[in-house]
KEZA-320387 format. One record per residue (C-alpha): residue number from 1; residue in three letters; z, x, y. Coordinates in Angstrom, 3 decimals. Each point is the difference from the previous one (the first is absolute). Example, Ala and Ser with C-alpha at 12.3 -4.5 7.8 and 13.67 -1.06 7.14 Angstrom:
# residues 2
sefi / keza / c3 / c1 / c2
1 / ALA / 7.800 / 12.300 / -4.500 .
2 / SER / -0.660 / 1.370 / 3.440 .
This chain:
# residues 151
sefi / keza / c3 / c1 / c2
1 / UNK / -4.801 / 47.027 / 39.872 .
2 / UNK / -2.732 / 1.639 / -2.676 .
3 / UNK / 1.708 / 3.717 / 1.492 .
4 / UNK / 3.761 / -0.998 / -0.974 .
5 / UNK / 1.082 / 2.466 / -2.229 .
6 / UNK / 0.946 / 0.599 / -3.714 .
7 / UNK / 2.694 / 0.667 / -0.110 .
8 / UNK / 0.608 / -2.669 / 2.630 .
9 / UNK / 1.742 / 2.106 / 3.257 .
10 / UNK / 3.301 / -2.050 / 2.288 .
11 / UNK / -0.759 / 0.276 / 3.208 .
12 / UNK / 2.189 / -1.760 / 2.812 .
13 / UNK / -1.291 / -2.278 / 2.058 .
14 / UNK / 0.400 / -0.656 / 3.951 .
15 / UNK / -0.516 / -3.336 / 0.210 .
16 / UNK / 2.366 / -2.801 / 0.267 .
17 / UNK / 0.239 / -1.588 / -3.019 .
18 / UNK / 1.630 / -3.785 / -0.387 .
19 / UNK / 0.159 / -2.286 / -3.190 .
20 / UNK / 0.808 / -3.483 / 0.259 .
21 / UNK / 1.744 / -1.982 / -2.378 .
22 / UNK / 1.803 / -3.723 / 0.031 .
23 / UNK / -1.703 / -0.596 / 2.647 .
24 / UNK / 2.522 / 3.260 / 2.187 .
25 / UNK / -0.678 / 3.664 / 0.507 .
26 / UNK / 1.466 / 1.764 / -3.223 .
27 / UNK / -0.850 / 3.204 / 0.841 .
28 / UNK / -1.554 / 1.848 / 3.078 .
29 / UNK / -0.582 / 3.498 / 0.378 .
30 / UNK / -1.659 / 3.303 / 1.890 .
31 / UNK / 0.559 / 2.053 / -3.424 .
32 / UNK / -2.117 / -0.662 / -2.349 .
33 / UNK / -1.728 / 1.982 / -2.893 .
34 / UNK / -2.864 / -0.846 / -1.047 .
35 / UNK / -1.457 / 0.973 / -3.941 .
36 / UNK / -3.993 / 0.466 / 0.208 .
37 / UNK / -1.355 / 0.405 / -3.670 .
38 / UNK / -3.505 / 0.006 / -0.777 .
39 / UNK / -1.703 / -3.833 / -0.345 .
40 / UNK / 3.207 / -1.767 / 0.986 .
41 / UNK / 0.996 / -1.613 / 3.737 .
42 / UNK / 2.708 / 2.274 / 1.235 .
43 / UNK / 3.865 / -1.171 / -0.845 .
44 / UNK / 2.543 / 0.038 / 2.771 .
45 / UNK / 3.696 / 1.119 / -0.947 .
46 / UNK / 2.825 / -1.237 / 2.660 .
47 / UNK / 3.150 / 2.118 / 0.496 .
48 / UNK / 2.903 / -2.523 / -1.897 .
49 / UNK / 1.757 / -0.521 / 3.065 .
50 / UNK / -3.244 / -1.218 / 1.697 .
51 / UNK / 1.481 / -3.087 / -2.285 .
52 / UNK / 2.016 / -2.447 / 0.813 .
53 / UNK / 3.378 / -0.268 / -1.777 .
54 / UNK / 0.055 / -1.584 / -3.292 .
55 / UNK / -3.968 / -0.329 / -0.106 .
56 / UNK / -0.162 / 2.156 / -3.086 .
57 / UNK / 1.382 / -0.331 / -3.119 .
58 / UNK / -0.446 / 1.588 / -3.188 .
59 / UNK / -2.690 / -1.575 / -2.844 .
60 / UNK / -1.119 / 1.554 / -3.226 .
61 / UNK / -2.392 / 1.499 / -1.240 .
62 / UNK / -1.655 / 3.386 / 0.482 .
63 / UNK / -3.042 / 1.248 / 0.835 .
64 / UNK / -1.803 / 3.805 / -0.625 .
65 / UNK / -2.711 / 1.802 / 1.918 .
66 / UNK / -1.125 / 2.851 / -1.449 .
67 / UNK / 0.251 / 1.422 / 3.705 .
68 / UNK / 3.070 / -1.135 / 1.853 .
69 / UNK / 2.477 / -0.107 / -3.149 .
70 / UNK / 2.180 / -4.126 / -0.837 .
71 / UNK / -0.229 / -2.304 / 2.357 .
72 / UNK / 3.549 / -2.822 / -0.006 .
73 / UNK / -0.872 / -3.671 / 1.565 .
74 / UNK / 1.755 / -1.675 / 2.111 .
75 / UNK / -0.261 / -4.278 / 1.134 .
76 / UNK / -0.014 / -1.181 / 3.608 .
77 / UNK / 2.543 / -2.123 / 0.587 .
78 / UNK / -0.701 / -1.720 / 3.790 .
79 / UNK / 2.798 / -0.437 / 2.318 .
80 / UNK / -1.014 / -3.802 / -0.849 .
81 / UNK / 0.004 / 0.214 / -3.622 .
82 / UNK / -3.846 / 0.415 / -0.563 .
83 / UNK / 0.210 / 2.489 / -3.042 .
84 / UNK / -3.187 / 2.567 / -1.438 .
85 / UNK / 0.710 / 1.789 / -2.913 .
86 / UNK / -1.096 / 3.030 / -1.083 .
87 / UNK / -2.326 / -0.325 / 3.509 .
88 / UNK / 1.883 / 3.975 / 0.993 .
89 / UNK / 0.016 / 2.884 / -1.805 .
90 / UNK / 1.353 / 3.869 / 1.091 .
91 / UNK / 0.202 / 2.682 / -1.929 .
92 / UNK / 3.672 / 1.417 / 0.356 .
93 / UNK / -0.405 / 2.992 / -1.885 .
94 / UNK / -4.304 / 1.382 / 0.506 .
95 / UNK / -1.741 / 2.887 / -1.818 .
96 / UNK / -0.305 / 3.075 / 2.181 .
97 / UNK / -2.545 / -0.268 / 3.028 .
98 / UNK / 1.694 / -3.953 / 0.679 .
99 / UNK / 3.196 / 0.430 / 1.245 .
100 / UNK / -1.727 / -1.216 / 2.899 .
101 / UNK / 0.871 / -3.737 / -1.830 .
102 / UNK / 4.023 / 0.315 / -0.157 .
103 / UNK / 1.832 / -2.324 / 1.628 .
104 / UNK / -3.146 / -2.173 / 1.029 .
105 / UNK / -1.534 / -3.633 / -1.540 .
106 / UNK / -3.121 / -0.986 / -0.432 .
107 / UNK / -1.032 / -3.922 / 0.242 .
108 / UNK / -3.179 / -1.844 / -1.737 .
109 / UNK / -1.414 / -1.304 / 3.362 .
110 / UNK / -1.105 / -3.082 / -2.206 .
111 / UNK / 3.099 / -1.298 / -0.970 .
112 / UNK / 1.851 / 0.923 / 3.999 .
113 / UNK / -0.841 / -2.770 / 2.700 .
114 / UNK / -1.885 / 2.553 / 1.933 .
115 / UNK / 0.002 / 3.849 / 0.408 .
116 / UNK / -1.530 / 1.684 / 3.039 .
117 / UNK / -0.888 / 2.955 / 1.072 .
118 / UNK / -0.156 / 0.456 / 3.649 .
119 / UNK / -0.061 / -3.344 / 0.227 .
120 / UNK / -3.268 / -0.256 / -2.627 .
121 / UNK / 0.385 / -2.349 / -2.350 .
122 / UNK / -0.126 / 1.671 / -3.673 .
123 / UNK / -2.405 / -1.595 / -2.799 .
124 / UNK / 2.182 / 0.321 / -3.741 .
125 / UNK / -1.976 / 1.740 / -1.992 .
126 / UNK / -1.715 / -1.442 / -2.924 .
127 / UNK / 1.847 / -1.023 / -2.881 .
128 / UNK / 3.209 / -0.242 / -1.848 .
129 / UNK / 0.850 / 3.777 / -0.084 .
130 / UNK / -0.831 / 1.693 / 3.082 .
131 / UNK / 1.907 / 0.204 / 3.514 .
132 / UNK / -3.038 / 1.352 / 1.875 .
133 / UNK / 0.363 / -1.416 / 4.022 .
134 / UNK / -3.532 / -0.331 / 1.204 .
135 / UNK / -0.793 / 0.921 / 3.404 .
136 / UNK / -3.123 / -0.659 / 2.583 .
137 / UNK / 0.502 / 4.524 / -0.578 .
138 / UNK / -0.572 / -0.323 / -3.804 .
139 / UNK / -3.158 / -0.495 / -1.482 .
140 / UNK / -0.193 / -1.229 / -3.481 .
141 / UNK / -1.763 / -1.017 / -2.583 .
142 / UNK / 4.271 / 0.198 / -1.963 .
143 / UNK / 1.104 / 0.355 / -2.825 .
144 / UNK / 1.141 / -3.354 / -1.205 .
145 / UNK / -2.521 / -1.815 / 1.160 .
146 / UNK / -2.566 / -2.212 / -2.764 .
147 / UNK / -2.086 / 2.720 / -2.263 .
148 / UNK / 2.259 / 2.641 / 0.980 .
149 / UNK / 1.981 / 0.333 / -3.450 .
150 / UNK / -1.555 / 3.326 / -1.142 .
151 / UNK / 0.178 / 2.025 / 3.361 .
């Protein structure tokens, strides 16, 4: 991931991506994209249609990425009623170069029961702000871990 680009790159992922929350599969797709950015594990964005109906609900708050634009947050609500406030985000109107993110949603893997890529359980990126998905194919160290604040 140290050879990932800056500015970040969006690329299609031919993998099966599954998200579980509240003891249930809430998203399952083979149509994900991931954002690659220097010093960060990839962030996977799934089509909104891959999520079970009613799972994603608008949440308060926005952040701005200098490259992608303004992110809107979503609360994830499992069919069982379990909630993860502001545990997902999207870019409804991303900046040029990131239009592949329109209609897609990313989740913080550490706030879900489990996220998998091709059956491999994802390890969440450290820190409360970052949403990277760490698999065996990604080599660190990663931003967000102790001592990386100044990177």
